[in-house]
C-alpha positions as a Markdown table, in Angstrom:
| # | Residue | x | y | z |
|---|---|---|---|---|
| 1 | Met | -2.5 | -6.0 | 29.5 |
| 2 | Ala | -1.6 | -2.6 | 28.2 |
| 3 | Ala | 1.8 | -4.0 | 27.2 |
| 4 | Ala | 0.1 | -6.9 | 25.4 |
| 5 | Ile | -2.1 | -4.5 | 23.5 |
| 6 | Ala | 1.0 | -2.5 | 22.4 |
| 7 | Leu | 2.6 | -5.7 | 21.2 |
| 8 | Ser | -0.5 | -6.6 | 19.2 |
| 9 | Gln | 0.0 | -3.5 | 17.1 |
| 10 | Arg | 3.3 | -4.8 | 15.8 |
| 11 | Gly | 1.3 | -7.3 | 13.7 |
| 12 | Arg | -1.5 | -4.9 | 12.5 |
| 13 | Gly | -1.9 | -5.1 | 8.8 |
| 14 | Arg | 0.0 | -8.4 | 8.4 |
| 15 | Thr | -2.0 | -11.1 | 10.2 |
| 16 | Ala | -5.3 | -11.3 | 8.2 |
| 17 | Pro | -7.4 | -13.4 | 8.3 |
| 18 | Asn | -6.2 | -14.0 | 11.8 |
| 19 | Pro | -6.5 | -11.2 | 14.5 |
| 20 | Asn | -3.4 | -9.2 | 15.6 |
| 21 | Val | -3.2 | -10.5 | 19.2 |
| 22 | Gly | -0.6 | -9.7 | 21.9 |
| 23 | Cys | 0.5 | -11.8 | 24.8 |
| 24 | Ile | 2.6 | -11.3 | 27.9 |
| 25 | Leu | 3.6 | -14.3 | 30.1 |
| 26 | Leu | 4.7 | -13.8 | 33.7 |
| 27 | Asp | 6.4 | -16.5 | 35.6 |
| 28 | Ala | 5.3 | -17.7 | 39.0 |
| 29 | His | 7.2 | -14.8 | 40.6 |
| 30 | Gly | 5.6 | -12.1 | 38.5 |
| 31 | His | 8.5 | -11.5 | 36.2 |
| 32 | Val | 8.1 | -11.3 | 32.4 |
| 33 | Ala | 9.0 | -14.7 | 30.9 |
| 34 | Gly | 7.7 | -14.3 | 27.4 |
| 35 | Arg | 6.3 | -11.8 | 24.9 |
| 36 | Gly | 4.4 | -12.6 | 21.7 |
| 37 | Trp | 2.3 | -11.1 | 18.9 |
| 38 | Thr | 0.7 | -12.7 | 15.9 |
| 39 | Gln | 3.2 | -13.1 | 13.2 |
| 40 | Pro | 2.8 | -12.3 | 9.5 |
| 41 | Gly | 0.3 | -14.5 | 7.8 |
| 42 | Gly | -1.4 | -15.3 | 11.1 |
| 43 | Arg | 1.1 | -17.8 | 12.5 |
| 44 | Pro | 2.6 | -18.4 | 15.0 |
| 45 | His | -0.1 | -17.0 | 17.3 |
| 46 | Ala | 0.9 | -14.6 | 20.0 |
| 47 | Glu | 0.5 | -17.2 | 22.8 |
| 48 | Ala | 2.7 | -19.7 | 20.9 |
| 49 | Met | 5.4 | -17.1 | 20.5 |
| 50 | Ala | 5.3 | -16.1 | 24.1 |
| 51 | Leu | 5.3 | -19.7 | 25.3 |
| 52 | Ala | 8.3 | -20.5 | 23.1 |
| 53 | Gln | 10.2 | -17.7 | 24.8 |
| 54 | Ala | 9.1 | -18.6 | 28.3 |
| 55 | Gly | 9.8 | -22.4 | 28.2 |
| 56 | Glu | 9.5 | -23.9 | 31.7 |
| 57 | Arg | 9.2 | -20.5 | 33.3 |
| 58 | Ala | 5.5 | -20.5 | 32.1 |
| 59 | Arg | 4.6 | -23.2 | 34.6 |
| 60 | Gly | 2.6 | -21.6 | 37.4 |
| 61 | Gly | 2.6 | -18.3 | 35.7 |
| 62 | Thr | 0.1 | -15.8 | 34.3 |
| 63 | Ala | -0.8 | -15.2 | 30.7 |
| 64 | Tyr | -2.1 | -11.7 | 29.7 |
| 65 | Val | -3.8 | -12.1 | 26.3 |
| 66 | Thr | -5.7 | -9.5 | 24.3 |
| 67 | Leu | -8.1 | -12.0 | 22.8 |
| 68 | Glu | -9.5 | -15.3 | 24.0 |
| 69 | Pro | -7.1 | -18.1 | 23.2 |
| 70 | Cys | -8.3 | -20.1 | 20.2 |
| 71 | Ala | -9.9 | -23.5 | 20.9 |
| 72 | His | -9.7 | -25.1 | 17.5 |
| 73 | Asp | -6.9 | -27.1 | 16.0 |
| 74 | Ser | -5.8 | -26.5 | 12.4 |
| 75 | Thr | -3.3 | -27.9 | 10.0 |
| 76 | Arg | -1.0 | -25.0 | 10.9 |
| 77 | Gly | -0.8 | -25.8 | 14.6 |
| 78 | Pro | -2.5 | -26.8 | 17.8 |
| 79 | Ser | -5.0 | -24.5 | 19.6 |
| 80 | Cys | -3.6 | -21.8 | 21.9 |
| 81 | Ala | -5.9 | -22.9 | 24.8 |
| 82 | Asp | -4.3 | -26.4 | 24.7 |
| 83 | Leu | -0.8 | -24.9 | 24.5 |
| 84 | Leu | -1.4 | -22.8 | 27.6 |
| 85 | Ile | -2.8 | -25.8 | 29.5 |
| 86 | Ala | 0.1 | -28.0 | 28.5 |
| 87 | Ala | 2.5 | -25.3 | 29.6 |
| 88 | Gly | 1.0 | -25.4 | 33.1 |
| 89 | Ile | 0.0 | -21.8 | 33.6 |
| 90 | Ala | -2.0 | -21.0 | 36.7 |
| 91 | Arg | -3.9 | -18.0 | 35.6 |
| 92 | Ala | -5.1 | -16.3 | 32.4 |
| 93 | Val | -6.2 | -12.7 | 32.0 |
| 94 | Val | -8.2 | -12.2 | 28.8 |
| 95 | Ala | -9.2 | -8.8 | 27.5 |
| 96 | Met | -12.1 | -9.9 | 25.3 |
| 97 | Ala | -13.9 | -13.0 | 24.0 |
| 98 | Asp | -13.2 | -14.2 | 20.4 |
| 99 | Pro | -16.2 | -13.6 | 18.1 |
| 100 | Asp | -15.0 | -16.5 | 15.9 |
| 101 | Pro | -17.7 | -19.2 | 16.3 |
| 102 | Arg | -15.0 | -21.9 | 16.4 |
| 103 | Thr | -13.8 | -20.4 | 19.7 |
| 104 | Asp | -16.4 | -17.9 | 21.1 |
| 105 | Gly | -16.2 | -18.9 | 24.8 |
| 106 | Thr | -14.9 | -22.4 | 24.2 |
| 107 | Gly | -11.3 | -21.3 | 24.8 |
| 108 | Ile | -12.1 | -19.7 | 28.2 |
| 109 | Ala | -14.2 | -22.7 | 29.2 |
| 110 | Arg | -11.4 | -25.1 | 28.3 |
| 111 | Leu | -8.9 | -23.2 | 30.4 |
| 112 | Lys | -11.3 | -23.2 | 33.4 |
| 113 | Arg | -11.9 | -27.0 | 33.1 |
| 114 | Ala | -8.2 | -27.4 | 33.3 |
| 115 | Gly | -8.1 | -25.6 | 36.6 |
| 116 | Ile | -6.7 | -22.4 | 35.3 |
| 117 | Ala | -8.1 | -19.2 | 36.9 |
| 118 | Val | -9.5 | -16.9 | 34.2 |
| 119 | Glu | -10.3 | -13.2 | 34.4 |
| 120 | Thr | -11.9 | -11.4 | 31.5 |
| 121 | Gly | -12.7 | -7.8 | 30.4 |
| 122 | Leu | -9.5 | -6.0 | 31.5 |
| 123 | Leu | -8.9 | -3.1 | 29.0 |
| 124 | Ala | -11.5 | -4.7 | 26.7 |
| 125 | Asp | -12.3 | -1.4 | 24.9 |
| 126 | Glu | -8.6 | -0.8 | 24.2 |
| 127 | Ala | -8.2 | -4.4 | 22.9 |
| 128 | Cys | -11.2 | -3.9 | 20.6 |
| 129 | Ala | -9.7 | -0.8 | 19.2 |
| 130 | Ala | -6.4 | -2.6 | 18.6 |
| 131 | Met | -8.2 | -5.4 | 16.7 |
| 132 | Ala | -10.6 | -3.1 | 14.8 |
| 133 | Gly | -9.9 | -4.6 | 11.4 |
| 134 | Phe | -10.5 | -8.2 | 12.6 |
| 135 | Leu | -13.7 | -7.2 | 14.3 |
| 136 | Ala | -15.0 | -5.1 | 11.4 |
| 137 | Arg | -14.5 | -8.0 | 9.0 |
| 138 | Arg | -16.8 | -10.1 | 11.3 |
| 139 | Ala | -19.3 | -7.5 | 12.2 |
| 140 | Leu | -19.6 | -5.6 | 9.0 |
| 141 | Cys | -18.3 | -8.2 | 6.5 |
| 142 | Arg | -15.7 | -5.7 | 5.2 |
| 143 | Pro | -12.3 | -4.2 | 6.1 |
| 144 | Phe | -12.0 | -1.4 | 8.7 |
| 145 | Val | -11.8 | 1.8 | 6.6 |
| 146 | Thr | -9.6 | 4.7 | 7.4 |
| 147 | Leu | -9.9 | 7.9 | 5.3 |
| 148 | Lys | -6.8 | 10.1 | 5.2 |
| 149 | Ile | -7.0 | 13.7 | 4.1 |
| 150 | Ala | -4.2 | 16.3 | 4.0 |
| 151 | Leu | -5.7 | 19.7 | 3.8 |
| 152 | Ser | -5.2 | 23.4 | 4.4 |
| 153 | Leu | -6.8 | 25.5 | 7.1 |
| 154 | Asp | -9.5 | 26.4 | 4.7 |
| 155 | Gly | -10.3 | 22.8 | 3.7 |
| 156 | Cys | -8.5 | 22.5 | 0.4 |
| 157 | Ile | -6.5 | 19.5 | -0.8 |
| 158 | Ala | -4.9 | 21.2 | -3.8 |
| 159 | Leu | -4.7 | 24.4 | -5.8 |
| 160 | Ala | -7.4 | 25.1 | -8.3 |
| 161 | Asp | -5.2 | 23.5 | -11.0 |
| 162 | Gly | -4.9 | 20.3 | -9.0 |
| 163 | Thr | -1.4 | 20.9 | -7.7 |
| 164 | Ser | -1.1 | 19.2 | -4.3 |
| 165 | Arg | 2.5 | 18.5 | -3.5 |
| 166 | Trp | 3.2 | 19.2 | -0.8 |
| 167 | Ile | 0.5 | 20.5 | 1.5 |
| 168 | Thr | 2.0 | 19.1 | 4.7 |
| 169 | Gly | 5.6 | 18.9 | 5.9 |
| 170 | Ala | 8.0 | 16.1 | 6.0 |
| 171 | Thr | 7.1 | 14.9 | 9.6 |
| 172 | Ala | 3.4 | 14.6 | 8.8 |
| 173 | Arg | 4.1 | 12.8 | 5.6 |
| 174 | Ala | 6.4 | 10.3 | 7.4 |
| 175 | His | 3.5 | 9.6 | 9.8 |
| 176 | Ala | 1.2 | 9.0 | 6.9 |
| 177 | His | 3.7 | 6.5 | 5.6 |
| 178 | Leu | 3.7 | 4.7 | 9.0 |
| 179 | Glu | -0.1 | 4.5 | 8.6 |
| 180 | Arg | 0.3 | 2.9 | 5.2 |
| 181 | Ala | 2.5 | 0.3 | 6.8 |
| 182 | Arg | -0.3 | -0.7 | 9.2 |
| 183 | His | -2.8 | -1.4 | 6.4 |
| 184 | Glu | -3.1 | -4.3 | 4.0 |
| 185 | Leu | -4.9 | -2.2 | 1.4 |
| 186 | Ile | -4.6 | 1.3 | 0.1 |
| 187 | Leu | -7.1 | 2.9 | -2.4 |
| 188 | Val | -7.4 | 5.9 | -4.6 |
| 189 | Gly | -9.9 | 7.0 | -7.2 |
| 190 | Arg | -9.4 | 7.4 | -11.0 |
| 191 | Gly | -8.8 | 11.2 | -10.7 |
| 192 | Thr | -6.0 | 10.8 | -8.2 |
| 193 | Leu | -4.4 | 8.0 | -10.3 |
| 194 | Ala | -4.4 | 10.2 | -13.4 |
| 195 | Ala | -3.3 | 13.4 | -11.8 |
| 196 | Asp | -0.6 | 12.1 | -9.4 |
| 197 | Arg | 0.4 | 8.6 | -10.6 |
| 198 | Pro | 1.0 | 7.8 | -6.9 |
| 199 | Arg | 3.4 | 5.1 | -5.8 |
| 200 | Leu | 1.4 | 4.4 | -2.6 |
| 201 | Asp | 4.5 | 2.7 | -1.1 |
| 202 | Val | 6.1 | 3.0 | 2.3 |
| 203 | Arg | 9.1 | 5.1 | 2.2 |
| 204 | Leu | 10.4 | 4.6 | 5.8 |
| 205 | Ala | 13.6 | 2.9 | 6.6 |
| 206 | Gly | 13.0 | -0.7 | 7.7 |
| 207 | Leu | 9.3 | -0.7 | 6.6 |
| 208 | Ala | 9.6 | -0.7 | 2.8 |
| 209 | Asp | 8.4 | -4.3 | 2.7 |
| 210 | Arg | 5.2 | -3.4 | 4.3 |
| 211 | Ala | 3.7 | -1.5 | 1.4 |
| 212 | Pro | 0.0 | -2.2 | 1.1 |
| 213 | Gln | -1.8 | -3.7 | -1.9 |
| 214 | Arg | -2.8 | -0.9 | -4.2 |
| 215 | Cys | -6.5 | -0.6 | -5.2 |
| 216 | Leu | -8.4 | 1.6 | -7.7 |
| 217 | Leu | -12.0 | 2.8 | -7.4 |
| 218 | Ser | -13.4 | 3.4 | -10.9 |
| 219 | Arg | -16.4 | 2.3 | -12.9 |
| 220 | Ser | -14.5 | 2.6 | -16.2 |
| 221 | Ala | -10.7 | 3.0 | -15.9 |
| 222 | Ala | -8.6 | -0.1 | -16.0 |
| 223 | Ala | -6.3 | -0.6 | -13.0 |
| 224 | Pro | -2.6 | -0.6 | -13.5 |
| 225 | Glu | -0.8 | -3.9 | -13.5 |
| 226 | Gly | -0.5 | -5.3 | -10.0 |
| 227 | Trp | -3.4 | -3.2 | -8.7 |
| 228 | Leu | -6.8 | -4.4 | -7.6 |
| 229 | Ala | -9.9 | -2.7 | -9.0 |
| 230 | Ile | -13.4 | -2.1 | -7.6 |
| 231 | Gln | -16.3 | -0.3 | -9.0 |
| 232 | Thr | -18.2 | 0.7 | -5.9 |
| 233 | Pro | -17.5 | 1.2 | -2.2 |
| 234 | Ala | -19.5 | -1.9 | -1.4 |
| 235 | Asp | -17.0 | -4.0 | -3.4 |
| 236 | Ile | -14.4 | -3.7 | -0.7 |
| 237 | Ala | -16.1 | -6.6 | 1.0 |
| 238 | Gly | -14.4 | -8.8 | -1.6 |
| 239 | Leu | -10.9 | -7.4 | -1.1 |
| 240 | Pro | -8.3 | -9.3 | 0.9 |
| 241 | Gly | -7.2 | -8.0 | 4.3 |
| 242 | Asp | -8.8 | -6.3 | 7.3 |
| 243 | His | -7.6 | -2.7 | 7.0 |
| 244 | Leu | -8.2 | -0.3 | 4.1 |
| 245 | Leu | -6.6 | 3.1 | 3.8 |
| 246 | Ile | -8.2 | 5.6 | 1.4 |
| 247 | Glu | -5.9 | 8.4 | 0.2 |
| 248 | Gly | -7.8 | 10.2 | -2.5 |
| 249 | Gly | -9.4 | 12.1 | -3.9 |
| 250 | Ala | -12.4 | 14.2 | -3.0 |
| 251 | Arg | -15.0 | 12.2 | -5.0 |
| 252 | Thr | -13.6 | 8.9 | -3.7 |
| 253 | Ala | -13.7 | 10.1 | -0.1 |
| 254 | Ala | -17.2 | 11.4 | -0.6 |
| 255 | Ser | -18.5 | 8.2 | -2.0 |
| 256 | Phe | -17.3 | 6.2 | 1.0 |
| 257 | Leu | -18.7 | 8.8 | 3.4 |
| 258 | Ala | -22.0 | 8.9 | 1.6 |
| 259 | Glu | -22.3 | 5.1 | 2.0 |
| 260 | Asp | -21.3 | 5.4 | 5.7 |
| 261 | Met | -18.3 | 3.1 | 5.1 |
| 262 | Val | -15.6 | 5.2 | 6.8 |
| 263 | Asp | -14.7 | 4.1 | 10.4 |
| 264 | Arg | -11.8 | 6.4 | 11.1 |
| 265 | Leu | -10.6 | 9.8 | 9.8 |
| 266 | Leu | -7.0 | 11.1 | 9.7 |
| 267 | Leu | -7.0 | 14.8 | 9.1 |
| 268 | Tyr | -3.6 | 16.3 | 8.6 |
| 269 | Arg | -4.0 | 20.1 | 8.7 |
| 270 | Ala | -1.3 | 22.4 | 7.4 |
| 271 | Pro | -1.1 | 26.0 | 8.6 |
| 272 | Ile | -1.7 | 27.4 | 5.1 |
| 273 | Leu | -4.5 | 29.1 | 3.3 |
| 274 | Ile | -5.2 | 28.3 | -0.3 |
| 275 | Gly | -8.4 | 30.0 | -1.2 |
| 276 | Gly | -10.3 | 29.0 | -4.3 |
| 277 | Gly | -8.6 | 25.6 | -4.3 |
| 278 | Met | -10.0 | 22.1 | -4.6 |
| 279 | Ala | -12.3 | 21.2 | -1.8 |
| 280 | Ser | -11.4 | 18.2 | 0.4 |
| 281 | Leu | -14.8 | 16.5 | -0.2 |
| 282 | Ala | -17.5 | 16.4 | -2.9 |
| 283 | Asp | -21.2 | 16.1 | -2.0 |
| 284 | Ile | -21.8 | 13.4 | 0.7 |
| 285 | Gly | -25.5 | 13.5 | 0.6 |
| 286 | Leu | -26.0 | 15.5 | 3.8 |
| 287 | Arg | -29.6 | 16.8 | 4.0 |
| 288 | Asp | -29.4 | 19.0 | 7.1 |
| 289 | Leu | -26.9 | 20.1 | 9.7 |
| 290 | Pro | -28.4 | 18.2 | 12.6 |
| 291 | Gly | -27.7 | 15.0 | 10.7 |
| 292 | Ala | -24.0 | 15.9 | 10.7 |
| 293 | His | -23.7 | 16.1 | 14.5 |
| 294 | Gly | -22.8 | 13.2 | 16.8 |
| 295 | Arg | -21.3 | 11.1 | 14.1 |
| 296 | Trp | -17.6 | 11.5 | 14.8 |
| 297 | Arg | -15.6 | 11.3 | 18.0 |
| 298 | Leu | -12.1 | 12.8 | 18.5 |
| 299 | Val | -9.8 | 10.1 | 19.8 |
| 300 | Asp | -6.4 | 11.6 | 19.2 |
| 301 | Ala | -4.7 | 14.9 | 18.3 |
| 302 | Arg | -1.0 | 15.6 | 18.0 |
| 303 | Ser | 1.4 | 18.1 | 16.5 |
| 304 | Phe | 3.8 | 17.4 | 13.7 |
| 305 | Ala | 5.1 | 20.9 | 13.6 |
| 306 | Pro | 4.2 | 22.9 | 11.8 |
| 307 | Asp | 1.2 | 20.6 | 11.0 |
| 308 | Arg | -1.5 | 19.0 | 13.2 |
| 309 | Leu | -3.1 | 15.6 | 13.1 |
| 310 | Glu | -6.7 | 15.0 | 14.3 |
| 311 | Val | -8.0 | 11.4 | 14.5 |
| 312 | Tyr | -11.7 | 10.8 | 14.6 |
| 313 | Glu | -13.7 | 7.5 | 14.9 |
| 314 | Arg | -17.2 | 7.0 | 13.6 |
| 315 | Thr | -19.7 | 6.6 | 16.5 |
| 316 | Arg | -22.0 | 3.6 | 15.8 |
| 317 | Ala | -24.8 | 2.1 | 17.8 |
| 318 | Asp | -23.8 | -1.2 | 19.5 |
């Protein structure tokens, strides 16, 4: 299942409105017969891709799938539950149920009626994290929001005059471009657009075609040609895609934090002191210090020498 979850990440940011699912098929002897992940645009599904690789070796085998196989036919292809049944698998291990009401338990029930042994819940938390965008769209009616901030040790994002290139080194910046490639949408505010004229593309070999759709948050400024424009954080509900990356600036970041619409923080810290520079955040409406505690959970930390990345996720009640 861990391998299936890793495969699912290959499709992140390219499969909306479908989830980025991963699938590993083992043959009757326990050998890997097929691998699949949801393809760009949402089709083929992960199971269909893995079954196409496995062919007859799928018969009597086991499917490890990160999300319940879909149970509804569409004009784009048959349901994955029916494809697995037709392939003659003997067992299915499913990480989590599909919240889509067209499936939601129906896919698992259909597999069981066909005599397939089904196990659920294996690495469910990890599968949920891998499909955070798909799940946020259904639970919160908006994309999953990641806020990226590159800052100095003393919390500045630029010199007092606005100069901000470059706070972090080349390796940290390359990782930030990888993050861009995993999002359908990228957003900046009017100030960042005016000061930096950012390209917001993906400058990594082999991933240049995965640049996200550029978006501008502004109540007054017109968006450049080819950009999408929103006036308030709440307007992201109407944007296409399931993953939104916010890259600047301080007021834009603060506006999303004040509305509690940030799900993940990427903090790239450079080992420099600026002093008197531009703060990384404007006012977020915090009333007291107790209200600041318990809201963020550290989920990853790594070194991109000389810089350091810390990743936090918002803790929310179930």
